[in-house]
N, C-alpha and C positions, 0 to 999 in steps of 0.2 A: 438362564443365559448369563454368562459372566464374560463380557467382552474384554474386561481388563486382563483376565487370565488368558483368554484366547489371543489377545494382542501380544502378550508377553511371549507366547509360543512362536510368533512369527517376527520377533524383534530383529533377528539377524537379517531377514529379508528387507525390513524397513530401512535398516542402517545401510545395507548393500545398495538399495535404490538411491538413498541420499548421496552416497559416495560416488556412484556412477553419474548421477545428475550434476554433482558438484564439479565434475571434470569437464562438463560440456556447456558452460553458461552461454546463453545467446541473448540478443537484445531485442527489445521492443516487440513488434508483431511478426518477426521473422525467426521462428524457432524450429527449423526442420529436424535437427538431431534430437532435440528434447521431445517434440511431439512424436517422432518415430519411436523413441524409447518407450514412451507411455503406451502407445498403441500396441507395441510388442508385448508389454506386460499385460495389458487388457486382453489381448488375444490368448495368452497363456492361461488366463483365468476364465476364459469363456464368456467374457463380458462384451456385450454389443455396444457400439458407439457410433456417433456421427462426428464429422469434422466441420468446422466453421472457419471464417477468416482465412480462406485460401489454404486450408489444411493445418493452420497454426493454432487452432483452438479445438478442444475435444469435449464432447458431452458423452459420458458413459451412463448406461442404464442398468439398474439392478432392481429386480422385483417386477411387479405388475401393477398397473394403475387401477386403483379401486377407490376413486374419488379423493385420494390424498396423494400429494407429491411433495417431497422435500429435496432440497439441493445442498450439496457441499461445494464450496468454491476453493480451488487451490491455484494460486498464481505461479507462473513458471519462469519468468524472465530474470536475467541477471543484470549486471551493471558494468559500465565501462571503467573498471578499476583493475589495476595490476595487483594480483594477489601476493601478499607477503606473509602468509601463514607458514607453519612448519608441517602442514598436513602431507602425508604420503600420497593422498589422492587430490592434490591441489589442481587448479584449473589447467587444462591442456590448451585452452584458447588464450593466447597471449594478449594481455591487456583487458581481459574480461574476467569477471568473478561473480559468484553467487555470494554477494556481500550483504544481502538482506534476508537470507534464510528461505528463499523460495524453493530451493532444492529440498529442504526439509518439509515444506508445505506439500509438495507433490508426493514425497515419500510417505507422509502421514495419510494423505488421501488414498494412495495406492494400498496402504495397509488397511484402511477402512473398507476399500473396495473388496479386498480379499475376505475380510471378516463378514461383510454383508452378503457377498456372493455365496459363501459357505452356508449361510442361514437364509437364503433367498426365499425358501418355501415358508418361512415364518414371518415374513414381512407383510404388513397389512396395507401395502401401497407401493409406490414407485420412488426410488432414489435416483436423482440425477447428480452426476459428479462433473463439475465444470473445471476443466484444466485450462486456465486463462492466460494468454500472453499479455505483454504490454502494460503490466500494472505500474511499473516505474514511470513510463512515458511511452506512447501518447495516450494510453488507456485502452484496455481490451474488453472491459466489461460492457461498455456502451455498444461497440460493434457487435458483440455476441448477442446482446438484447435485441438489436435491430435485425439480426438474422434469425431470431425466434427462439433462443434458448430458454426463455421463461414461459413459453407457451407449448401447447400440443404434447402433453397436457400442461396446464398452468401450474407453475410452482407456487405452493402455498406458504412454505417456509424455507429459509436459507441460512446456512451457518458457515463461518470461516474461522480458522485459527491462524494467528501470527506468532511465530516463535521468536526467541531472542529476549530482548529486554526493552521492547519498544515503549512500554509505559512506566518504566522505572526498574530499579534493581530490586528484585524480589527473590525469595529463596528458590533454589533449583527445583524444578518439577511442579511448582505451584501454577494454578490457573487464576488469571486476573480477569475480572468481568465487571461490566458497568451498564446500567440502564441509561437510555437517552443518549445525550451527546457523547460521542466516543472520540471522533477525529474531526478536524477542521476541513473546510473547503480549501481547495488549492487553485490559485490563480497566478498568472504571470503578467508582468508589465515590462515594456521597453520604453526608454525615453532618450531622444536625441535632441540636444541643444545645438543649434547652428548659429554661430556668431560670426565674427570677423577677426581672423588671426593676424598676428604681427609681432613685432619685437616686444619682449617682456619688459623692457625699460620704458616703453611708451604706452602703458595701458589705457591712457585717456584717448588715444587715437583709434582704439579698436573695441570690439565687443567680446568680452572674455567669457566663453561658455563654461569654463571650469568654475568660476565664482557663481555663475547663475545656477548651474546644476547643484552646487553645494547648498545654495539658498533654498532651492526647490526641495532637496532632500530633508533639510531641517523642517520645512513646512510639512512634508509627508509625515514625519515622526510626530509633529504636533497635532496632526489629525487624530492619531491614535491616543495621544496623551490628553488632548484638550477638546476633542469633538466626539469621542466615543465614550459611552458609559463605561467606567472602569470595571463594572461587574459583567460587562459583555466582552468576552475575550476576542481579541483581534490583533493582527500585527501586519506591519509592512517592513520588509527587509530588502535593502539594496545589496545585491550579491556579486555584482561585477560592474566596474567602471573602466572605460577605455578612452584615452584622449591625450594628445600631446606626444612630442617626440624629442624634445630638447629642453634643457633647463632655462633657456632664455627666449623661448618662442611660445607665444600664446597661440593655441591651436584654433582652427576654424570651427571645429565641432567636437562634442563629447557625447559618448554613448554609454548607457547603463541598462542593466536588467535586474529584476528582482522578483520577489514573491509576495503574495498577499494571502492572509489566512483569516477566517472567521467562522461563525457557526450558524448564520441564518441569512436568508436571501435579502432581507431588508438592509442589513449591514453591508452585505456584498454590493448591492446597488449603490449605496451611499459612498462606499470607498472608491468604487470605479469612477463615479461622477465627480467626486470631490478631488481625486488625484488629477484627473484631466483638467478640471477648473483651475486648480492651483498651478499646474505646470504651464498652462496657456497664459495665465495672467501674470505670473512672475516673469516668464520669458518676454512677454509683451512689454512689461514695465522697463526692461533693460534693452529693448529694441532687438531682441533675438527671435529667431524662428524656433518652433518646437514641433517635434513629431512624437506623439504619445500613442502607444497601443496597449490594449488590455485584453488578455485572453483567459477565458474561464476553462479550467480543466475538470476538476472533480467537485461535486457538491459535498457538503458536510455529511459525515457518517453518523446516523442516528439509529441506535439500537431500539428495537421494540421492547417495551417494558415486560409484557406478559411472556413473550418467548424467551427473553433473557432470564427471567425468573425460572422458567422451565429448564433451561440449560444449566443454570446454577444449581437447581435441585439435583439434576442428573449428575453433575460433576461432584457434588457433595456426596451423593450415594456411592459413586465410584471410588473417590479418593479420600473422603473424610472432610469435615468442615474446615479443619486447620489448613488444608491444602487449597482452599478456594478463597481468593482475596477480592474484596469489593473495592474497586477503584473509586477514589473520591473525585478526581479531576480528569477531564479529557486531555488529549494531547493536541498540539498544533500541527502534528504530522497529518498526512492525508492518505487515503486509499480509495481506488475507484470501485471497491466493493460497495461504496455508497450508492452507486447506480442500481445495483441489485436490490438494495433496501428501499429504493423508490418504487419497486415493482412487487415486492413481497415482504411480509414481516420476517425479521431475522435478527441475528446477533453476530457480532465480531468479537472474538475473545483472544486472550494472550496466553501462550504457554511460555513460562519464564524458564529459559535454559541457556542464558548467555554464559559462555565459557571464557575464562581468562586465557590470554596468550601465554607462551612459554616464558615471557619476561615477567609474568605475574600480574600484568595490567589487563583490565577488561576493556575491550574496544567495541564501540557501539556499531549499530547498523550503518552500512555504507562506508565502513572502514576497511582498509586493505588487510587488516588482521582480525576481522570479525570471525567468530566461531561459536559453535553451540555444543551443548552436551547431547551426544547422540542417544545416550541411554534413557532419554526422556521422550523420544519420538513415539514410542509405543503408547504412551499415555494419550497423546493427541489422537492417534488412530482409534483407540478404544473409546474415547469420548465422542468422536464424530460418529462412530458406528452405533453407540448407545443412544445418542440423541435421535438419530434416524429411526432406530428400532422402536424406541418409546413413542416417538411422535406418530409414526404410522400405525402403531398398535394401541393408540389411545391410553398409554401408560403414563398418566400425568402425576 
C-alpha cells in the first residue's frame, strides 16, 4: 500500500475542495454551507456520517469496528477578516476569510477519506473523521465530545494536521512534530476600573481610572516576570483598552480585555487568582471600583509521547527523515484539539506550506494575505490515511 502515490493521483480533487471551501468561509458554530459541501462529498464517496451541534459538525465513518478506533480531526471555520489575497477563488463572503488554513484541513481530511474508503476492506478497525466547527471561537471540540463523538465506539487514538507556518518558518512540505507540550492553554480576561471623572486640570479632585488601570497592567506583567518560574512558559497580554473621549476630560471608567496563556493547570489557577487579587487591591488603594472577569477557553495541548513517535516513524517512512522536523519548543498559540487529547491519546502536527504573497512577503495565520502552497496538501492526506491504516492494522 502506497498512500503517498495514491494521494498524488487525487491531488486535483484535494485542491479543488480547498478552493471551493476557501470561497465560503463561515464563523464559529454556524457553518451551513461548509457542512453541506462536506456532506455532499461524503455522499459521493459512499461514506456514512452523523451530524452534531445542530448539523454543523460531522462524524464520518470508514471501516468496521474490530476493537480499535482512530479519529482524524479537521476544523472547518473561518475568521472575520476581509481577504486581501490575489487568489482567483478568494472569499465570496464579504468580510470573512479562511485565514488560518481550515479550508486546507478539510480538503486534506476529505482526501484521506477517499483514500481510506477505497481501501476499506483492508482496514483492521474503524476510522472516524471529525469535521469540527468553532475552533477559532467559541470551541467546537468540547460540544462534540459532550454529544458523544468520542464514544460508541470509543476512540483510542486521534490525529490532526495544521497547515501553514504555525510553529515557525520551515521548508515547504516538511512535517513538524513534537512530543509533550505543543500548544498553550487559552484564557481571556476583562477588567473595568470605575473611578470618578472630571476636568483633566484638576486630577486631585477625581479618581483617574486611566492611571489606575495602567498601574494594574504593570503589575500584571510583573506577575509573569517576577512570580512565575522563567522556565515555566506563560504570558499575559492586554489586547484592547477603551476609555476617555477628550484630551482634557478624565473619564469615569476604563475597560480592557486580554489573553492569558500557560501550560499547566497549577499555573493557570495561580494566574487567575493573582490577577484578580492585584486588580482588586490596587483599585482599592486608589479608592476605585473594579470589575474583573476571567474565562477559561481551551486547555493546553499535550501530545502523547508514544503515539507521536509512531506518527513520526510513519511520516519518516513516507517522506524521508530529512522532511520530518522535531520541534524544540511549543507555541503560545492554542487549539481546542486539546479537549480531544483529554479523552484519547493522540498527536497534533504541522504541515509547513506557508506561501508568500505576490509582494514577496510571507504573511502569517490570521492575516488578510495568508496563503498556502496547495501542491503540498496531498502530503497531508497521505499521512493521515497512512497513520490510520498502520494503527488499525498493528503496523508499528
